[in-house]
N, C-alpha and C positions, 0 to 999 in steps of 0.2 A: 232495681231493689226485688224481693222476693220476700211475702208474709206469711208466715204459716201460723194457725191459729190452733191452739192446742186446749183444749176441754176437760180439763180433768176436775177433781175437786176444787181448783181453783184455774181460771181460764188466763193464759196470758197469750204473746205474741212473740214468734219468734222471727227475727227480723236477718234478713242475710244480702249484703249488698256491701260494695265498696264507699271506703271511706264516709262511714256512718259514724265513728268513732266521737266525734264533734258533736252528735245531737245528743249526747247521753243526756246532757244537764236538764236538756226539755224534755229528754220522754222520761225521764224518772219525774221532773216537775209534773206530768199529764198523770202521774198513777196517784200525783195527791197527799196532803197532811202530814209529808215530810219535812223539819226543820232542817235536820242533821242527814250527813250522808256519809258512811265508813269505807274507804276503800282496804280491800284486804287483795294483797297483791304478792308476788316473791322477787329476788333477788334477781331474776333474768331477766322477769318481765317488766316491772318497773319502772326501769333507768328507760328503759325504751316506751313506752307509754302512757305511763303514770302521771306527768306532769300534764298532758293532753286531757286526761280523763279527769283530772280534779280542775284543771282550769274550765274544762265545759261543766263542770258542777256547780263551779264558783260563779262563772258565768247565769247559772239560772238560779242564782240566791240562796243557794245551798251553802252551809257551815259545811266544812269536812274536815275529816282525820283521815289517818292511814295507816295499814299496820301491815308490814313486809317483812316478813320472816323466810330462809335460807331455801332454796329454789329444789327441788327433788321429793321423793316419796320418802325418803326417811325422816323428814317435817309433816306429814300425815298420822300424828299419834297423838296421843293425851295430852303430854305437855305443852305443845303447841295449840292446841285446843283449849286449854284451860288458860294460859297468857293470852288469846285472843277475847275471851270470854271476859278476860279481868281488864283489859285494853277498854272494852265495850263499856261497862261498867265505871272504869276515871273517864271516858270520853261522855259520859252520861247520855247514850243513846236511850231514849224511848220508846215506846211500843210503836209509835208512829212513822220512827224514824227506818231508813235504809241503810242495808249491808248491799255492796256491791263488789263481785268479785271479779277479780281481774286477772285474768292468766288461763292455763289449762286445766286438768283434771282432777289433778293437786289441790290448788287453789276453788274451784269450783266444790269440791266434796268438802274440804275443810270448813269455809266460808260458809256455804248449804248447812252443814251441821252446827254452827254456830248459831247462823240464823232460825235455825230450827228450836235450838235452846236455851237461847239470851231470851228473859223475861217471859218465858215459854213461848217464844216465836215472833220473830217480825219479819219484815218483807224483805226480800234480795232480789236482784238483777243480776243475773249473769251476762257476762260478756267474755267471752272465750276468744284465747288467742290463740291456739293453737288447732290442727286440724281434726286429732280426736276428741276436743273435747268440741267442737264445733259440731261434729257429725251426731257424737252419743251424749257423753256425761252432761253436756251440759241443757239438756233437755230428759224431762222425764219424773225428776223430782227424788232421785237416791242422793244421798248426802253419807259419807261416813266419814271416820278415820280407820286406821290399823291399830290393832293390839298385836304383842308379841308371838302371839299364837295364830294371826291369820289377817290376813287382807280385809279390811272394811268391814269386822267383826261387830263395830259400835255406830249404830248412824241411825238417820232417820227418813221418814220422806216428808219431803219440806219441796213442796213446787215454786219457783220462782215466780216472781209476777212481770219480769219480762226477759228475753232473751236477744242480747244483742252482738249478733254476730259479724264482724266488719272484716272483709275476706282481705282487704289492704294488710291486716297483722301477719296473715299465713306466710307474705311475700319477703317477713321477713326471718322466719322460720331454716334452721339448715336443714341440708337435703334428709338427712338419715332423720330428724323427730318428724318432718314432713311425711315419710316413708310411714313412721310409724303409725300415724294418726290413718294410713290407707288401712289398714289391716281393720279396721271398723268400718270403713265402708267395704270392703271384701264380705266382712261378715255381713252386711246387710244386703247385700247383692245373694249371697251364696243361699240366705235365710228365703228372699223375698220378692227377688227382680232378676229374672233372665236376662233381660234385656237390659239392664244394668250391665249387668256381669260379661256378658259381651260387649258393649261398650269399652268397659275396661280392658278386656283382656286385648280389644283395638288400640284404646289410646293409652293405656298403660299410665304414667304417674304424669302426664300431660292432658289430662280427663280434662272437662270441661268446668271450670272450679263452681260457681254458683247452682248449673244446672244440676251436679251430682250430690254436691251438697245438702241443697236444697230435698232431693228426693231420699237421700235419708234421713233429713229431720221429718219428712213427711211418713215415711215408714214407720219411723218410734212414734210417732203422734200419733197415729192408729191404734198402735200399740198400748200404748200407756193411755190413750183414752177407754178402749175397753179392758184394760186390766191393767188400774195403775197401782194395785199394790203386790204386783208380783206372785198372784196365786194361781196364774194360768197361763197363758200366751204367752205374757211379758217372757215367760222363762226361758224361749225360745234365744232371747237375746244373748243368753250367757253362751251360745255358743260358741266353742274355743277356751271358753272363761274359766270352768272349774278347773281342768289341767293347766290350764295356760297362769290361772294363778298360781298353780303349784310348782310351776316353772319359775316363775317368778323369784317367789317367795325361797326357793331354794339358792338362786341367785343371789338371796340376799339384795333384791331388789338393783342390781347394777345390769340386770336383762330388761328393757323397758316392757312397760304394759304392752305394747303393740305387737312388738316381737315376742314376746311372751304368748299372747292371744294369738298369733300367727301358729306359733307352736302346736299350741293345745289345739287348733283348728285342724292341723296335717295328721296330729295325731289321730284324733276321732276319726277324720275319714279314712284313715288305712286301715283303723280298726273296723269302721262300719263295713270295709269294703272284704277284709278278711270274715267277717260276721256273716255276710251276706245280707248287709242291712242295705247297703246301696250298692251301685255299680261300679266294677271298673273305673268305665268311663268318668262317672261324676266325680269319685274320688280322686282321680288325675287330674281333672279340672281345676279340681281347688287346688291343688298343690300347686300344677303349673300356674295360676292366677297370683296365688303369694308369692311363688318366687319371681315372676312379671314385675312385683314392686319391689325385690330385692329384698323381700324377708324370707328370716328362715326358716324352716320346716320340720329339722331335728335338734334333739337334745342329745346331750351326754350322759343326764340324767338318770339314774335308772327308774323302772317302774315302782320299785318296793319304797323309795326316797319318794317320789311323785306321790303314791296312794297313801301314804302318809298326811302330806300335804292337803291334799283332796279331801281327805275324812276329817280335816278340821275346819272346810269351807263353812260359810253361812250358808249354804244352797243345801246341806244334807238334813235327810228329815227320817228322823227314826233312823231304821235299817236299809234303807234305801240314797243313793243320791240320782237325781234326776241330770242325765246326760242327753244333750243337745244332737242327733243325729242328722246329716244330712241326707238324704234319703233321693235327690234326684235337684238340680241348681231349682231354685224357687220353691222349695218344700222340704223340711225339716220336720223331725218329728221329735215330742219328747220322752224318754223313754227311762222310769225307773230301774236302776241298777242296784242291786245286794250289794251291800257293801264287801262282804265277801269275791264278789265279782270284777272289783274295781280294777285290782291290781293286775291281773288277767288280761283284762281288758288295755289297760293302758299298753302294757307288754304286746299286746299284739299291734299297737300304734307305733311302738317305735321304730 
C-alpha cells in the first residue's frame, strides 16, 4: 500500500492499495468523535460496494445511514443536492459526524459540496471507485454541482479528512470507464512527468496501477499544497478541461468527462502548434498518447458553439480565459487569452 500525505488547510492521508475497503470503519474511527456516518453513493456503485462499506462501519461501532441517487452527471444538480441535505437533517447528523462519498467523481463532487454546506461544514471521507476519481477528483478539495448554465458553477473548497483508494474496485470497471479515467493520467503526465509519459506510451492501458496512480496523486498533492485555492499554479490542472467542459456540455453530458477532456487536450495541442506555442513533435506526442488509450481527439461541434460554452465556464476572469498550453512534455504554461480570441483559438485546433 502507498500512503501520501496532503498538507493543505487540512492535512489528510491518501491511501492507495488493494483490498482496503474493509478497513473503512476502523479508519473513520481513527478520525475521532463521530457517532454516525452517512454513506452517499449512486445506483451503479452501491450494489457493488455499499454493503461491504456499511458493514465495515457498523463493525467499528458506527450508526449508519445511506443516500443513493441515480448514476450519472445529470444527478449532480441543485435538486439532488437539496435532497441530500434534507436527508442529512432528517437523519440527525451532527457536526462531529461524517459523510463517506462512495463512488466516482460525481459522487465525490456532490457529497463533498453537501459536507461543505451542511451545518456549515462537517467532515467527509472520499472512497473513489473509478480511476478518474482516484487520480484526480477525490484529492484536493474541489467540490461542486452543475447549473443549467455550465458545469461545476456552484461549489466550495472542502478538503476531505481521508481518501481511501481501494484498487480492487477498479477491477469491476467496464473497459470504457477505465479508459475514461486514463485521460486524467495522461493530463498529469503532459503537465509534470515526461518519464511517466514514456511509461504510458510503452505500456498503454496495462500500466502498473498502484505506481502510476500514486504518482498522479503525488503530483496533485504538490500543486494543492502550493496553491490550494486555485489562484496560480493549480490552474495548470485545467489542461484540456476548459474546452473539454464545453464539449461535455454541448453533448448534454452524453460524452463522458474523460473523453471530453481528451478532446479538449487535443484541440489545445493542435492550436498551440499552429500558433507557434509548442513544437509539432510535442503536439503530435500528446495526440498519439491519447489515441494509444483509445480516447477521442476530434469533435464535430463548431468553434462558435464551443466558444459559447467556454465563456460561461467558471475559469473565465473578466475579459480573459486562462488556457493551459503544453510547451513540451512536462512543461505547460498558463496563457491568459482575451475572450475575443477564444473562438479563433478553438478553430485552429479543430
